[in-house]
N, C-alpha and C positions, 0 to 999 in steps of 0.2 A: 794436430790430427783435424781433418775434415770433418764436418756434419756429416757428411755421408758416411765415412769411416765410424764415427763416434757411434752411430744408429747401427751397423753393421754388429761392432761387438758388443752392444746393448742387447741386441737380438740374441746374440750366443749366449750372454747372461740369462736372458729370460728362459730360453728354451732348455738350456743346460741345467737350469734350476730344476724343471719338471723331469727331465732326464735323471738326474741325480735322484731324486724321490723313486723313480720307478727302479733302479737299480738297488738303490739301500732297502727297498720292501722285499727283495729277494732274500736278503740277509737277516734283517732286523726282527724278524720273528723268531728266528733260531734259538736265541738265549732267552724269549719269552714263553717257549712252549711247556716249560714245567709249571709256569703259572698259570697259564691257560687250562691246561689239563687239571690242575687243581681246583680252580675258583670255577670252572664251567661243569666239573665233574665228568670229564671226559675219557674213555678208554685211551689206552696208549696209540691202539692201532686206528682209531679214529682221529684224534689229535694231529697226526701226520698229514692228514689232508688239509690242514690250515696251509702247510707249505706246498703240497701236491696240487691242489686247486688253482692257486695262482701261477705255478709252475706251466701247467697243461694250457690255460687259456692265453697266457703270456708267450710262450712259444708256440703255439697252435695258430694264433692270429696275426702274428709278426709280417707276414708275405703279405696277406690282405690289406693290413693296414698302411703297410708301405705304397702298394699300389692305389688305395683308394686314395692315399696323398697327393700322388702325382696326377690322377685323373679329377678330383673333384675340388682340388686346392687344398694345398699344404698346412695353412694357418687354419683354415676351417675345419678338416680335420684334426689337427693338433688340439682344437678347442674342445671338439666332441670327446675326443680320449681324455682330454685334462679336466672335461665335467664328469664324466664316467667315473675316473679313476677316485676323483675329490668325493663323491657323494659314496662310492665303495666305501672309502677310508671312514667315512663318518659311521655309516651303517656295522661296519666292522667293529669300531669302538663301542659303539652302543649294543652291540650282539649281547644277547643274554643265553644262547644257546649254543651248541656245537652246529647244529644244521644252518642257523642264521650266519654264522661266522665263517663256515665253510663258503657258503653261497655267495657271500659278500666279497670273500676273497677271489672266489673264480671271476665276478664283475669286475675287481681291481686287477686282475691280470687281462681281462680284456681292455680295460682303459691303457693299461701300461703298454700292450700290444701295438696300441694305435698311436701314443705319444712317441714312443722310443724311434720307430722308422721316419715318423711326420717330424720330429724335431732335428734328426741327423740329416734328412734331405733338405729342410729349412736351412741348416748351416751349410751344407755344400752348394747349395745354389745361391747363398746370400754371399759367399766368398769366391771369387773366381781362383782356377786351380793354378796352385802355384806357392811360393813361400808362406803368403798370408793364409791362406786357406791350411796349409799345414801347420802353421801356428794354431790357427782355431782348432784343427782335430786334435792337435798336442793338449790342449786344455780340455777337449772334449774326451780324450783319454785318459786324462789325468780323474775326471770326473768318474769315468767308469770304471777305471783301476780300483780308485780308493772308494767306490760305492760299497763294496763287499765288506771290507774291514772296518768302513765306518758304519755300516750297519750293525755288524756286531757291537761295535761301542757305543752307539746311541741306544741300540736295544738294551744293554745291559744298564745303561745310566737311567733310561725312562723307565724300564720295569721296575728297577730299584726303589726308586724315589716317588714315582707317579704312579706307578701301574702299569700293566700290558696294556691296557687300553689306549694308553697314551702314545704307544708306537703306532697308531692307526691316526687319531687326532691330531697330531702334529702335521699330519699331511693335508688338514683343511685349511687352515689359515695360509698355509704356505701354496696351495692350490688355487685359491681365492686371489691372491697376490699375483701369482702369475698369471691368471686368466685375466685381471684387468690390464695389467702390464702389456700383454700380447693384445689384447683389443686396441690397446693406443699406440704401440711401437712397431710390432712386427706386421711387414707387408705381407699381402698374398701373393702366391706363386702357382703355377701348375704347367705340367709338361703340355707342350703343344704337339699332340698326336692327331689331331683332327676328328677327334671323338672323345667320349668321356663313357664309355662304355667297357666292361672288362668280362671275361668267360667266367658265368657265375657258377657252372659245372665244374670247371676248373678250380676255382676258388675253394669250393665245397670239399672236393676231394681232397686237394692238397693240404687243406687246414685240417680236416679229420685225420689225414695219413700223419701227419705231423704230431697233431694231440693224442694219437692213439700211442705213437712211439713214446712220448714223455710219459703217458699213463702207464704204459708197459715196464720201461726202466724203471721208474718210481716206486713200482711195487715189486718188482723181481726181487730183490732183497727180503722181501716180507714173504713172498710165495715161492721163490725158487726159479732159477733161468731155466731150468729144465720143465718147469710144470706145464700142463696142458693150457692154461689162463695165459703164461707169458708168451708160449710158443704161439698161439692162436692170434692173441693180439698182435705179435710183429708181423705174422702173415698177413694179417688183414690190412696194418699198417702198409706194408708192401704192396698187395694189389691195390690199394687207393691209389698210391705213388704211381703203379703203373698205369691204371686208368687215366690219372691225372695227366700224365705225359703223351698219353694217346689223344685225351682231348685238346691239349696245349697244342701239340702238333698240328692239328685240323683247324684251332680256331683262328678267326680274322683278329682277337683281340685278346690275347692270351694273357693270363695273370703273370706268368713267367716265360717271357719269350726265351726259348733254348738257345737262341742266337747270342746271349748275353754272355754265354760261358765260354766264347770265343775269347773273350776279353781275359788273357791269360793272368794278369796282376788280379783280377776280380776272383778267379777260381782259385788260385793260389791261395789268396788272402782267406776265403771262406773254409779251405780245407783247413789251414793253420788255425783260424779262429774257433772251429769245431774243437780241435785237441786244446787249444789255449783256455776255452771255456770249460772244458771236461777237468783241466788242473787247477784253475782258480777256483771253481765253487767247491770241488772234492778237496783241495789242500784248507780251505776255510771250515768246511764241513768237519773234516775229522780234526784239526786243532781245536775246534770247539767242543768237541767231545771229549779229547783229551785232558785239556785244563780242566774241564767241569767233571768229568766221570772220574777221572784218575786221580788229579790233583786236588780235587774239590774246591775249586774256585766259585765263588758266586757269579753271578751275572755281570755284576758290575767290575768286579775283577777280570773277568773274561774279557768284556769290552774295552775295558783300560790297556790292556794288552797289545791289542790290535791297532792300537794309536801309532806305535812304532812304524807300523807297513802304511796306515792310512794317511799320516802326516809326510813320511819321506818318500812316497810314490809320487806326490805333487811336485815336489822338488825335480825328481829324475824324469818326468813327462816333458819337462822343457828343453832338457838335454837330448832325449830320444828324439823328439821333433826337430830340433835343429842337426843331429846326426840324420835323420831320415831325409832332410832336405839336400843336404850336402852329398851322402854317399848313397841315398836310395833305401827302399825299405829292407831289402834281404838281408845284407849284414848285419843289421840292427836287429831285427827278428831272430837271427841263428843266436846271436851273442845273448839275447834277451831270454830265449827259451833255455838255453844252456846254463845261465845263471839260475834260473827258474829250478833247473835239475840239480843244480849243486846246493841250492838252499834246502831242498827236498831230502837231499842226502843228509843234511844235519839233522833232518827231523827223523830220519831212520835211526837215530842214536838216543831218542829221548828216553830218558829213565822213569821208572815207576815213582819216584821222588825227585821229580824235576823242580827247577828253580827257573823264574823269568832269566837270571842270570846266573851261568853261562849256557843254559841248555836252548832257551827259546829266542832272545832278543838277538843273537848275531843272525840266525835265519830268518828273523822278521824283517830285518833291515834289509839283507839280502835279496830276500822275495820282492820288495818294494822296489828295487833297482830291476830285476829281471822282470815285473809286472808291467813297470814303464816302458821298458825297452821291448816288449813283445806287444802289448796292447796298443800303443800310440801306434808304431809303423803298420800293424795289421790294419787298423782304421783307415790308415792312408791309403794303403795299397788296394784296400775294397772300393775304394771311391775313386782312384785315379784312372783317368783315360774314360770316365763314365759319363756319358751324354747327360746334359741336363734334365732331359724328359725320362730317364731312368734314373735319376737320383734316389727317390722314393723307393723303388723296387731294388736297388743296389743296397740301400740303408736296411731293408727288409730282410735282404739276404743274409748280409753279416752279423743282424742281430739276432735272426732266427738260427743262425748255425752256433753261437755262441750260448744262447739258451739251450738249445738240444744237446750241445755238447756237454752243457754244465749238469743237465739231468742225467745224462749216461755217465758222465765223472761220478758224479756221487752216487749212482746206483751201482758201478762198478767198484768202487772204495768201500762202500757198505758192505756189498757182497764177500770180499776179500777179508775185511776185518771182523766180520760177524763170523764167518765159517771158521776162520782161523783161531780165534777166540774161544769159540764152541768145542773145537779140537783140544786146545789146551785145557779148557775147563775138565774136559773128561778125564784128563790125564793128573788131574790133582793140582794143577796150577791155581793160583789165588784169582781172584776176579782181576784186581788191578795188574798183574802180571800178565792176564790172558789178554786183556783189552790193550795194555801197552803193545805188546808183541803183533797184536791186530791191526794195529795203528801204523806201525811200523811197516808192515807187510804193505798195508795200502799205499803208504808214501814210496815204496818200490816201484808199485804199478804206476804212478804219478810222476815218477823219472822216466819210464820207459815212454809215456805219452808225451811228455814236454821233449824228449830227445826225438821221438817220430816227427813232432811238430817244426823241431830244428832242422831235419832232413828234408821235410816237405817243402819249406820255406826256401831251403837252398837249391833245390832242385826248381821247383815251380816259379820262383821269383827271380832268377837269375836275370840280370838284365832289365827289370823292371824301372822305368823310367818316371820320375816327378818332375813338375815344371817348376822352374824358380821364378822369382818376382819379374826378372826380364823378358821371360818366356822361353829360355835356353833350356833344354833339357839336361838334367844329371842323371847321368845313368849309374845304375849300380855295378862297383867292379867286379868282376869276375873274379871269383877265389879257387 
């Protein structure tokens, strides 16, 4: 391997480590919530903001972060995001009140929103389109796909043996090391657009719209989907989105040029990515509740169970990348989402007195296969045929759709299992019975979302091409 090739893969390892941290921190807090609530004496309704604050800023600023990377320099913006994320992580660990922790989590989400699209656009522009880039994106997909499961695992271990503060402190040395390596080895690049401007009004309105959507759906299970607050927030988000589109259509330097959606591969991948995000985030959320609230497992036990998914998804990611390069993304995505649906069908059968074997492990392993076979080709499809000057924008779009989809998926799943469980409790069912049945209903909803994603992938990604090493396109076969 040539020195230049060595440097490309080193760049992937460096920015991939930072990306893995951002994904990890979406899920790592879940198992620590009871400990945080107890140690800081926080009300249950307030402690959820430790999760929500991160989700709002992470989802809300991804598009802006991606476009800033294109215009101002991908390495430079990546470093800015890394510094913000690392400092905010330190403040989170040192927080002695709920207010400080929630504020620091919001800033941490902002850092993550800058890191993720900048890092992915660095990878996209470091590797030329073809088999080598697909291999790099396969590794990227493995990092993203395993991040949520690994977050539950690491969160359980750190909370059990060191305390919840260490789920944040662990980011600090990693952030410092990544920063030093970035300064030494990662080259700078930026889009050649002839300017370094972007539409500030469009950026503010679309970011505000996304943040309002994430906030509204995150709180909907608590206040009700039909409540005035939820409806008004969603209306406001819609109005801001329409205003943003109007501004972007007239701007000479739009944040999101609407012409980018003429790329059918990008459009299809983002719709599928939205549904996939909903399935992945909600699945891990509901499973974590089931094993802790019904089976009574500790944070450590909960984390260890997810090792089956986090470990095997890395293996399957390489297979998914090779198949995507050979056959195109569409058939791999369709198979992956169908496998996810099958694994969640298994979860619809979870009993009140469940055991790791045979009630959970088969589905954990199957879910890892489906996760790799969907996450990896979606990432490749989202960046296929994207011009280098739009790499940051395309990266921001796919990350935004996955994050917003995740927030909505968790909110919908929460609404389903909460409402169904309450109905059963009113009719005399025990708490474990009511919760288990509620979780089963939630998984049926996730099955529908996974199958919808498979259908969208089949329709919109048919004929999507990826480039092989020799530059000859491999077209997805029509099914």
